C-alpha positions in Angstrom: -23.7 2.3 27.1 -25.9 5.5 27.6 -29.4 4.9 26.6 -29.1 7.9 24.1 -26.5 5.8 21.9 -28.7 2.6 21.7 -31.4 4.7 20.6 -28.7 6.3 17.8 -28.2 2.7 17.5 -32.2 1.6 17.1 -32.9 4.2 14.8 -29.9 3.8 12.8 -30.7 0.0 11.7 -34.2 1.1 11.7 -33.0 3.3 8.4 -31.1 1.6 7.2 -33.6 -1.9 7.0 -34.9 0.9 5.1 -33.0 0.8 1.8 -31.3 -2.5 2.4 -32.9 -4.6 5.4 -31.5 -8.7 4.7 -28.0 -6.4 4.5 -28.7 -5.0 7.9 -30.4 -8.0 9.9 -27.0 -10.0 8.8 -24.2 -7.5 8.6 -25.7 -6.7 13.0 -26.4 -10.9 13.4 -22.2 -11.3 12.2 -21.4 -8.5 14.7 -23.0 -10.5 17.5 -21.7 -13.3 16.4 -18.2 -12.5 16.4 -18.6 -10.9 19.5 -17.9 -7.5 17.8 -21.2 -6.3 20.5 -23.6 -7.2 23.0 -26.4 -7.9 21.4 -30.3 -6.9 23.0 -30.9 -10.3 24.0 -34.5 -10.0 21.5 -31.2 -9.2 18.3 -29.9 -12.4 19.4 -32.2 -14.2 16.8 -29.7 -12.2 14.6 -27.2 -15.2 15.4 -29.2 -18.0 14.2 -26.8 -19.5 11.7 -31.1 -20.2 9.3 -31.5 -16.1 10.4 -28.0 -15.1 8.8 -28.4 -18.1 6.3 -31.7 -16.6 4.9 -30.7 -12.9 5.6 -27.3 -13.0 3.2 -28.9 -15.4 0.5 -31.3 -12.7 0.1 -28.5 -10.3 0.2 -26.9 -11.3 -2.6 -30.5 -11.9 -4.5 -31.0 -8.3 -3.6 -27.7 -6.8 -4.7 -28.1 -8.4 -8.2 -31.6 -7.6 -8.8 -31.2 -3.6 -8.1 -29.3 -3.3 -10.2 -31.3 -4.2 -12.9 -33.9 -1.1 -14.6 -37.6 -1.6 -13.6 -36.7 -5.0 -11.9 -35.3 -2.6 -8.9 -38.8 -1.1 -8.7 -40.1 -4.1 -8.5 -38.2 -5.4 -5.7 -39.1 -2.0 -3.9 -42.6 -2.7 -4.1 -41.8 -6.3 -2.9 -39.9 -5.4 -0.8 -41.8 -2.6 1.2 -43.7 -6.1 3.2 -39.8 -6.6 4.4 -37.8 -3.2 4.6 -40.8 -1.9 7.3 -41.5 -4.7 8.9 -37.2 -5.3 9.8 -37.0 -2.0 10.4 -39.2 -2.0 13.0 -38.4 -4.9 14.6 -34.4 -3.7 14.3 -35.4 -0.9 16.5 -37.9 -2.5 19.0 -35.3 -5.0 19.8 -32.3 -2.6 19.9 -34.6 -0.5 22.3 -35.1 -4.2 25.0 -33.6 -4.9 27.1 -35.7 -7.7 28.8 -36.6 -9.1 25.4 -39.9 -7.5 25.2 -40.3 -5.5 22.1 -42.7 -2.0 23.0 -45.2 -0.3 20.5 -43.6 3.2 20.4 -40.6 1.2 19.3 -41.8 -0.7 16.9 -44.2 2.7 15.3 -40.6 5.2 15.0 -38.8 1.7 13.2 -40.8 1.1 11.4 -41.6 5.0 9.6 -37.8 5.2 10.8 -37.4 2.6 7.6 -40.6 3.4 5.9 -39.2 7.1 5.4 -35.9 5.7 3.8 -37.9 3.2 1.4 -39.9 5.6 0.7 -36.9 8.0 -0.8 -35.5 5.1 -1.8 -38.4 3.6 -3.9 -39.2 6.7 -5.7 -35.6 7.7 -6.5 -35.0 4.6 -8.2 -38.7 4.8 -10.0 -38.0 8.7 -11.1 -34.3 6.9 -12.5 -35.4 4.4 -14.7 -37.3 7.0 -17.1 -34.2 7.5 -18.0 -33.1 5.5 -20.7 -29.8 4.8 -19.6 -28.9 1.8 -17.7 -25.9 4.0 -16.1 -27.8 6.1 -13.5 -29.7 3.1 -11.6 -26.3 1.2 -11.5 -24.3 4.4 -10.1 -27.7 4.7 -8.1 -27.7 1.1 -6.5 -23.8 1.0 -6.1 -24.1 4.2 -3.9 -26.9 2.8 -1.5 -24.9 -1.2 -1.9 -22.1 1.5 -0.6 -23.4 3.0 2.2 -24.9 0.8 3.6 -22.1 -0.9 4.2 -20.1 2.2 4.5 -23.4 2.6 7.4 -23.6 -0.7 9.2 -20.0 -0.9 9.6 -20.4 2.2 11.3 -23.0 2.0 13.7 -22.2 0.3 16.3 -18.7 1.9 17.1 -20.0 5.8 16.0 -23.8 5.8 16.1 -24.9 9.2 16.3 -22.9 9.9 13.2 -23.8 6.6 12.0 -27.3 8.2 12.4 -26.4 11.1 10.8 -25.3 9.6 7.4 -28.6 7.8 7.5 -30.1 11.3 7.8 -28.2 13.4 5.7 -28.7 10.5 2.9 -32.8 10.5 3.4 -32.6 14.3 3.0 -30.3 14.6 0.3 -32.3 12.0 -1.6 -35.9 13.6 -0.6 -34.9 16.2 -1.8 -33.1 15.0 -5.5 -36.6 12.9 -5.6 -38.5 16.3 -5.2 -36.3 18.2 -7.8 -37.0 14.8 -10.5 -39.8 14.6 -10.2 -40.9 18.3 -10.7 -38.3 18.3 -13.4 -40.9 15.6 -14.9 -44.3 16.9 -14.6 -42.6 20.1 -16.7 -41.7 17.8 -19.4 -45.0 16.0 -19.6 -46.6 15.9 -23.0 -49.4 18.5 -22.3 -52.6 18.1 -22.8 -55.8 19.4 -24.2 -53.7 21.1 -26.5 -55.0 22.0 -29.6 -53.0 20.0 -33.0 -52.2 22.4 -35.5 
């Protein structure tokens, strides 16, 4: 595998962590444990039964919490503390040949995870302004399907996985900007005299 492929895998895993960190860690561990991929030394920790068990259990909790309007925004706020470090670790560990995590790779991974996390949490907060729960379920299910699909692609077709993630992030950022702009225009005007 070329260095460019390894870079694409690291960046894609970091982006995935910005949306579904626990599912990503569990998926990487499962892929390594089953022998589907040869993990770099620094990622071998993801095959630990403790890491996989914890990540799997938290992925199930996240799956449920992410479907409840309001709870999902609180969960996203809390997960800021997990998604960005997880993305930084996954990128740096993927790019490490000797098990040492490089500062540049940590920064790139953390930045990629932060970008995806901001788009995800921002769009979900905007969606939560709608009183009906259907849009929340659709958005959450779309995130689940995208995360699972890209996770399945990331080791076999890293450039395709990265392209899908970057396209989703860009589309999400545009939709978020349009939603926020629409909400801003609908806000009540302050200082308008009654009568």
